[in-house]
C-alpha positions in Angstrom: -6.0 1.3 -19.2 -8.7 1.8 -17.0 -10.4 4.8 -18.8 -10.6 2.3 -21.9 -12.2 0.3 -19.8 -15.2 2.3 -18.4 -13.4 3.3 -15.1 -13.7 6.6 -13.7 -10.0 7.7 -13.5 -8.9 10.2 -10.8 -4.7 11.1 -10.7 -2.9 12.7 -8.5 -0.6 15.5 -9.5 2.1 17.4 -7.5 2.9 19.8 -10.4 1.3 21.7 -13.6 2.8 19.4 -16.1 1.6 16.2 -14.1 -2.0 17.8 -14.3 -1.9 18.7 -17.6 -0.9 15.0 -18.5 -3.7 13.8 -16.6 -6.4 15.4 -18.4 -4.7 14.8 -21.8 -5.3 11.0 -20.6 -8.8 11.6 -20.3 -8.3 11.4 -16.1 -9.5 14.0 -14.0 -7.2 15.5 -11.3 -6.7 15.5 -7.5 -3.8 18.0 -6.5 -1.7 16.4 -3.6 1.5 14.6 -2.7 3.0 12.0 -0.8 4.6 14.4 1.5 0.9 15.6 1.7 -0.9 12.8 4.1 -4.4 15.0 4.3 -4.2 14.9 0.2 -4.2 10.9 0.2 -6.8 10.8 2.8 -9.4 13.0 1.4 -8.6 11.3 -2.8 -8.7 7.7 -1.0 -12.1 8.7 0.8 -13.9 9.7 -2.5 -12.7 7.0 -4.5 -14.3 3.0 -5.0 -10.9 1.8 -5.2 -7.1 3.0 -4.9 -3.9 2.5 -7.0 -0.7 3.6 -5.7 2.1 3.7 -7.9 4.7 6.8 -6.6 7.6 6.1 -5.0 10.2 8.4 -4.7 13.8 6.3 -6.1 16.1 8.7 -4.5 18.4 5.8 -3.6 21.3 7.3 -1.6 18.0 7.8 1.0 16.2 4.6 0.4 14.8 4.5 3.9 13.4 7.8 3.9 12.0 7.1 0.8 10.4 3.5 2.6 8.9 5.5 5.2 7.4 8.0 3.2 5.3 5.0 1.3 4.3 3.5 4.6 3.0 6.8 5.6 0.9 7.4 2.5 0.0 3.4 2.6 -1.1 4.0 6.2 -2.9 7.7 5.6 -5.0 5.7 2.2 -6.0 2.6 3.9 -6.8 3.9 7.6 -9.9 6.0 4.9 -11.0 2.7 3.2 -10.8 0.5 6.2 -13.5 -1.9 7.4 -14.7 -1.2 3.5 -13.5 -3.9 1.7 -12.6 -1.6 -0.9 -10.0 -2.4 -2.8 -5.9 -0.9 -2.3 -3.3 -1.9 -4.7 0.3 -1.1 -4.4 3.4 -1.4 -6.7 6.3 -3.1 -4.9 9.5 -4.8 -6.8 10.9 -8.1 -7.7 14.7 -7.4 -7.3 16.0 -9.4 -4.2 13.6 -10.8 -3.5 14.1 -14.3 -3.9 18.4 -14.3 -3.9 19.4 -17.5 -6.1 16.4 -19.0 -7.2 12.9 -18.4 -8.7 10.9 -16.1 -6.5 6.9 -16.6 -6.3 4.4 -14.9 -5.1 4.5 -16.7 -2.0 7.8 -15.6 -0.7 7.6 -12.5 2.1 10.1 -9.8 1.4 12.6 -8.5 3.3 11.9 -6.1 6.5 14.6 -4.0 5.8 13.4 -3.0 1.7 10.0 -3.0 0.2 8.3 -5.2 2.9 7.8 -2.5 5.3 5.4 -1.5 2.7 4.0 -5.0 2.0 3.8 -5.9 5.5 1.4 -2.7 6.3 -0.7 -3.6 3.5 -1.2 -7.0 4.6 -2.3 -5.7 8.1 -4.7 -3.5 6.4 -5.8 -6.8 4.7 -7.0 -7.7 8.4 -9.2 -4.7 9.1 -11.0 -5.0 6.0 -9.4 -3.6 3.1 -9.3 -5.3 0.4 -5.5 -5.0 -0.6 -3.1 -6.6 -3.1 0.6 -6.0 -4.1 1.9 -6.2 -7.3 5.8 -6.4 -7.6 6.9 -4.9 -10.8 9.9 -6.6 -12.6 12.9 -4.6 -13.0 12.5 -3.5 -16.1 8.9 -2.5 -17.3 9.2 -1.5 -21.0 7.8 0.1 -23.5 7.7 3.7 -25.3 8.3 6.0 -22.2 10.1 4.2 -20.3 12.4 6.0 -18.2 13.5 3.7 -16.4 16.7 1.3 -16.0 17.1 -0.1 -19.8 17.2 4.0 -20.9 19.8 4.9 -17.9 22.0 1.8 -19.4 21.8 2.9 -22.9 22.9 6.6 -21.8 25.5 5.1 -19.9 26.3 3.1 -23.1 26.4 5.9 -24.9 28.3 8.3 -23.0 31.2 5.2 -21.9 31.2 4.0 -25.6 30.4 0.3 -24.5 27.6 -1.7 -23.6 28.6 -3.9 -20.7 27.6 -6.8 -18.6 28.6 -7.7 -15.0 30.5 -10.9 -15.0 29.4 -14.0 -16.6 26.1 -11.7 -18.1 24.4 -15.1 -16.9 22.3 -13.0 -14.5 18.3 -13.0 -14.7 15.8 -9.6 -15.2 12.3 -10.5 -14.8 10.7 -8.4 -17.5 6.9 -6.9 -18.1 5.8 -4.7 -21.0 3.8 -1.6 -19.9 0.6 -2.2 -21.2 0.3 -5.4 -19.3 1.5 -4.1 -16.2 -1.6 -2.1 -16.6 -3.6 -5.0 -16.7 -2.4 -6.7 -14.4 -3.1 -3.6 -12.1 -6.6 -3.1 -13.5 -7.3 -7.5 -12.5 -6.0 -6.7 -9.2 -8.3 -3.4 -8.8 -11.5 -5.2 -10.0 -11.1 -8.9 -8.1 -7.6 -9.7 -6.4 -8.5 -11.5 -3.2 -7.4 -9.2 0.3 -3.8 -10.0 1.0 -2.7 -10.9 -3.0 0.8 -10.5 -3.0 1.0 -10.4 -7.6 3.8 -11.0 -9.6 3.8 -8.7 -12.8 6.5 -11.0 -15.0 6.0 -11.7 -18.4 9.1 -13.5 -18.9 10.5 -14.9 -16.0 13.8 -14.1 -16.6 16.6 -12.5 -19.4 20.4 -12.2 -19.1 21.6 -9.3 -19.3 24.0 -10.3 -21.6 21.5 -10.5 -23.9 20.9 -7.0 -22.9 23.3 -5.4 -23.6 24.3 -7.1 -26.7 21.0 -5.4 -28.1 22.2 -1.9 -26.8 25.7 -2.5 -28.7 24.4 -3.6 -31.4 22.1 -1.1 -31.7 24.0 2.2 -30.8 27.0 0.8 -32.8 29.6 0.6 -29.4 31.5 -2.8 -28.3 30.0 -4.8 -25.7 32.2 -6.2 -22.3 31.9 -8.0 -19.1 32.7 -5.7 -16.3 33.7 -7.4 -13.0 30.9 -6.2 -9.8 33.8 -3.4 -8.6 34.1 -1.8 -11.8 30.6 -1.7 -13.1 29.6 1.7 -11.5 32.2 3.9 -13.3 30.1 2.6 -16.4 26.6 2.0 -15.0 26.7 4.1 -12.0 24.1 3.1 -9.3 22.6 0.4 -11.3 26.3 -1.6 -10.9 24.7 -3.5 -7.9 21.1 -4.2 -9.6 22.5 -5.1 -12.4 24.0 -7.9 -11.2 21.6 -9.7 -9.1 20.4 -13.0 -10.5 16.8 -11.9 -9.9 14.9 -14.9 -12.5 10.4 -14.6 -10.7 8.1 -16.8 -11.6 4.1 -15.5 -12.3 2.5 -19.0 -12.5 0.3 -18.2 -9.9 -1.1 -14.5 -10.8 -1.9 -15.8 -13.4 -3.7 -18.9 -12.0 -5.6 -16.1 -9.8 -6.4 -13.9 -11.5 -6.9 -15.3 -15.7 -3.6 -12.5 -16.4 -2.2 -13.0 -20.2 0.9 -10.9 -21.1 0.3 -10.5 -24.4 2.7 -7.8 -25.6 6.1 -7.8 -27.0 9.1 -9.4 -25.2 12.1 -7.3 -23.9 14.7 -7.7 -26.5 12.2 -7.7 -29.1 11.0 -4.1 -27.6 14.1 -2.9 -27.1 15.2 -3.7 -30.5 12.8 -1.1 -31.6 13.6 2.1 -32.7 11.9 4.2 -29.3 14.6 2.5 -27.4 17.3 5.1 -29.4 15.5 8.1 -30.9 16.8 11.1 -30.2 14.3 12.3 -27.5 15.1 9.0 -25.5 16.8 10.2 -23.0 15.1 10.7 -19.8 16.3 8.6 -17.4 16.1 7.5 -13.5 
């Protein structure tokens, strides 16, 4: 997205495979990793703006992942301090406002990604034009390696597509191309300290997600109790039971963001999610 909009893009790569992928996309390669703060500082120092998307998705060591994330933000933010250059990070919407529709003014809990968000807000007071893009749990589209492919793989393995309880819990969703446009807009013009919601759809019932997967795989669809969920969808059982609708009204008003890509259910019904080589998951 950035390259097509005439930005010069430099991507962080910690492996040869990542470097080749960046080069194939037309980006320059900067070697480094989240575990190497000096590589992050060096890359940020030469950039007109930084988008930080990396996160260690090891839910068995979530606290360690949060600490690594805040260290990375602090390392890059330190070299941007006082410059008013933009630093944009990815955060999440799940669990932001249990029991109601999450809005951009909601403050994330400090025990989770709230620590990263608090670090960003502190940097805004130190002359960095920070913004936080809270991603939907489902960022869908070709190349998706997240929660939806995990649900599909689990349904294939278990022979049943499941939802939790009555399946009325809702997940916000956004197509990856719409999300990319929002990150670009945030980089270009979001005010310092902005919280933005990448939610093209406020909430898709999880039962509807399970129904599409079941129909496409030709397997039954069934409700499971929360305590059974882990036996069918593994670590995702807890998350799939969460009702987490989210509004993006303020984001659209502030930046003029207008999602244009297919919604989750239409995209999920496309062949790319069920092709033989579409099996890489979290």
